[in-house]
Every structure is written in C-alpha cells, then in structure tokens.
C-alpha positions in Angstrom: 84.5 25.8 39.1 85.7 23.2 41.6 87.2 20.2 39.7 85.3 17.7 41.8 81.9 19.4 41.1 82.8 19.7 37.4 83.6 16.0 37.3 80.3 15.1 38.9 78.4 17.3 36.4 80.1 15.6 33.5 79.6 12.1 34.8 75.9 12.9 35.5 75.4 14.2 32.0 77.1 11.2 30.5 74.9 8.8 32.5 71.8 10.7 31.5 72.9 10.5 27.8 73.6 6.8 28.1 70.1 6.1 29.6 68.4 8.2 26.9 70.2 6.2 24.2 69.3 3.0 26.0 65.6 3.9 25.9 65.8 5.1 22.3 67.5 1.9 21.2 64.9 -0.2 23.0 62.2 1.6 21.0 64.1 0.9 17.8 64.4 -2.8 18.6 60.7 -3.0 19.4 59.8 -1.2 16.2 61.6 -4.0 14.2 59.2 -6.5 15.7 55.8 -4.8 15.9 53.9 -1.7 14.9 55.0 1.4 16.7 51.3 2.1 17.4 51.1 -1.1 19.4 54.1 -0.4 21.6 53.4 0.8 25.1 55.5 2.0 28.0 55.5 -1.5 29.5 57.1 -2.9 26.3 59.8 -0.2 26.4 60.8 -0.6 30.1 60.9 -4.4 29.7 63.1 -4.1 26.7 65.4 -1.6 28.3 65.2 -3.3 31.7 64.4 0.0 33.6 61.6 1.2 35.8 58.5 3.0 34.7 59.7 6.0 36.7 63.0 6.1 34.8 61.1 6.1 31.5 59.0 9.1 32.5 62.1 11.0 33.6 63.1 11.1 29.9 59.9 10.9 27.9 56.3 11.9 28.5 55.0 9.2 26.2 56.0 6.4 23.8 55.1 8.7 20.9 57.6 11.3 22.2 60.2 8.6 22.4 59.7 7.7 18.7 59.8 11.4 17.7 63.1 11.8 19.6 64.4 8.6 18.0 63.7 9.9 14.5 65.5 13.2 15.3 68.4 11.4 16.9 69.0 9.0 14.1 68.7 11.7 11.5 71.3 13.8 13.4 73.7 10.9 13.7 73.3 9.9 10.0 73.7 13.6 9.0 77.1 13.7 10.7 78.3 11.0 8.4 76.8 12.4 5.3 77.8 16.0 6.0 81.4 14.7 5.9 80.7 12.9 2.6 79.2 16.1 1.1 82.5 17.9 1.6 83.9 15.6 -1.2 81.2 16.7 -3.6 81.1 20.3 -4.8 78.1 19.9 -7.1 74.7 20.1 -5.3 73.0 17.7 -7.8 75.7 15.2 -7.2 75.3 15.6 -3.4 71.5 15.2 -3.7 71.9 12.0 -5.6 74.6 10.4 -3.5 73.2 11.3 -0.1 69.6 10.3 -1.1 70.9 6.9 -2.4 73.3 6.5 0.5 70.5 7.0 3.1 68.3 4.4 1.3 71.0 1.9 1.2 71.9 2.4 4.8 68.3 1.8 5.9 68.2 -1.5 4.0 71.6 -2.7 5.1 70.4 -1.9 8.7 66.8 -3.1 8.7 66.3 -1.8 12.2 66.4 1.7 10.8 64.5 0.8 7.7 61.6 -0.7 9.5 61.3 2.3 11.8 61.5 4.6 8.7 58.5 3.1 6.9 56.4 3.1 10.1 57.3 6.5 11.4 57.0 8.3 8.0 60.7 9.1 8.1 62.0 10.9 6.2 59.1 13.3 6.0 58.8 17.0 5.2 59.9 17.7 8.7 63.0 19.9 8.2 63.9 19.4 11.9 65.5 16.2 10.6 69.1 17.1 10.0 69.6 14.9 6.9 66.6 16.5 5.3 67.8 19.9 6.0 71.0 19.2 4.0 69.0 17.7 1.1 66.7 20.7 1.1 69.6 23.1 0.9 71.1 21.2 -2.0 67.7 21.1 -3.8 67.4 24.8 -3.3 70.9 25.3 -4.8 69.9 23.1 -7.8 66.7 25.2 -8.3 68.7 28.5 -8.2 71.3 27.2 -10.6 68.7 25.8 -13.0 69.9 22.2 -12.6 66.3 21.2 -11.9 62.9 22.8 -12.7 61.9 25.9 -10.7 59.3 23.9 -8.7 58.6 24.9 -5.1 61.0 23.5 -2.5 58.2 21.8 -0.6 57.0 19.9 -3.7 60.5 18.8 -4.5 61.2 17.6 -1.0 57.8 15.8 -1.0 58.9 14.0 -4.1 62.2 13.0 -2.6 60.8 12.0 0.8 57.9 10.0 -0.7 60.2 8.2 -3.1 62.7 7.3 -0.4 60.0 5.8 1.8 58.5 3.8 -1.1 62.0 2.7 -2.1 62.9 1.6 1.4 59.7 -0.4 1.7 60.3 -2.2 -1.6 64.0 -2.8 -0.9 63.3 -4.3 2.6 60.8 -6.7 1.0 63.3 -7.7 -1.6 66.6 -7.2 0.2 69.4 -6.6 -0.7 67.7 -5.4 -3.9 71.1 -4.0 -5.2 70.9 -1.0 -7.5 67.2 -0.3 -6.8 68.2 3.0 -5.1 69.8 4.1 -8.4 66.5 3.5 -10.2 64.5 5.4 -7.6 67.0 8.3 -7.8 66.7 8.3 -11.6 62.9 8.8 -11.4 63.3 11.4 -8.7 65.6 13.4 -11.0 63.2 13.0 -13.9 60.4 14.2 -11.7 62.5 17.3 -10.8 62.9 18.1 -14.5 66.4 16.8 -15.0 67.2 15.7 -18.6 67.2 11.9 -19.1 70.8 11.8 -20.1 71.9 13.7 -17.0 69.6 11.8 -14.7 71.1 8.5 -16.1 74.6 9.6 -15.2 73.9 11.3 -11.9 71.8 8.5 -10.5 74.7 6.1 -10.9 77.5 8.2 -9.5 79.7 6.3 -7.0 78.6 7.0 -3.4 81.6 7.8 -1.2 82.3 5.5 1.7 80.8 7.0 4.9 83.1 7.6 7.9 82.8 5.5 11.1 79.5 5.8 13.0 79.5 8.0 16.1 80.5 5.9 19.1 78.2 7.2 21.7 74.7 7.1 20.1 72.0 4.9 18.7 74.0 3.9 15.6 76.8 2.7 17.9 74.3 0.5 19.7 73.0 -0.9 16.4 76.6 -1.7 15.4 77.2 -3.6 18.6 73.9 -5.6 18.2 74.3 -6.7 14.6 78.1 -6.8 14.7 78.5 -4.6 11.6 81.9 -4.2 10.1 83.5 -0.9 11.1 83.5 1.8 8.4 87.3 2.2 8.1 
C-alpha cells in the first residue's frame, strides 16, 4: 500500500477513535450530574462541543452511547486486571482481589461509580470483559470444589448484585475503607466457602494495578481529576 494512503488511513482512524472517546467521556461526565434517563442528545453535544450530525455519525441514540460506554470502560478496566490476574495462580484469590479492586476503583473514581449504579453495571452481561474474567474464575472454583456447585449464572448474579449494592453504599459513605472486604466475605459465604477461608480470602492484599491505557476513557478521567499515575 502507498505510504501516504496508509498514513491517511491511520490518521483518520485515530481521529475517529478520539471523537468516539470524547463523546463517551461526555456521557460519563453527564451521568455524574443527572440520571442517564434524563440525558438527551442536546446534553451530550453541548458537553462534547460537537454538532448533532457528529453525534449521529457515531451513535444512533443516547442509550447506544451508554451501552458502548459500559463496554468500553469494562474493556479498559479488564486490561489492568488481566495483568493483575497473572500474579495470582489461584482462581478464588483472583475472584476476591479483582472483585474488590473493581469496587474500590469505582469509589475512588466516582465518575465510574455513579455510572455503574445507574446503568446496572456490572450486570450478567458477559460481553463486559471484566465479568467474563470473573465468570471464568468462578467456573474454575466450581470445578475445583472451592465453592458450591451452584449454577454459574446464580453465582455471577450474586457477585454482580453485591458489587452494585456495595458501590452504592460506598459512594454514599466514601471512602468507606474496608467495606469491599466485608462485601467480598459475604459473597464468598453465599457461594458456599467456609467462614475461615472466606475471612482470609476476603482480606488478601490487592496487587497495585498497572497504569491506565493512555488513549481511552480512563485516560480522560485521569486528566480531569488529576489522579496520581499508577507507577
């Protein structure tokens, strides 16, 4: 391929990605201020400072924008926690640390937490990458008798519902340090883990996540709230 044509294609793709992230981030900011069910296209284009036509080039509706925002955030968060998972060979350990890490992240970054409790995220939608990883670990725990042989869907429902409830409580009482450990303890008990084991596993140290991706929604959040870099 001609190098000039290839360069134009790459530049065009980068610009489209940047605009999509800009629109997604605008939706995230708006969701921290009002109900996502009250947000309309005019709100988004005003926040993003773009035209109505630009919005519709990327999303058919505000509802579609928030669906894509959930998927995008889950993907970016999963990148960090997939790397953390490599440090933890035991699936029950991974289940505990990643569940608690996600809860703490959403409270430390309320923009994400406020969206999560409005958009029913995490849900039982396994399209969300972070949930896909948790589901695999729960399945491994079931197969190795680390938890009761309950159905995967029931177990994930317990985890997802407990995370949402925990996020809601922690946002109201932020920083609510250690609450995620208590939530995890009861999740483990609900999954049939012995109390002694649940007590230990729910308090295992959570490894420090790597730096956020630098070209996505999390990077925009980092710029907005001036978060310290994860180094």
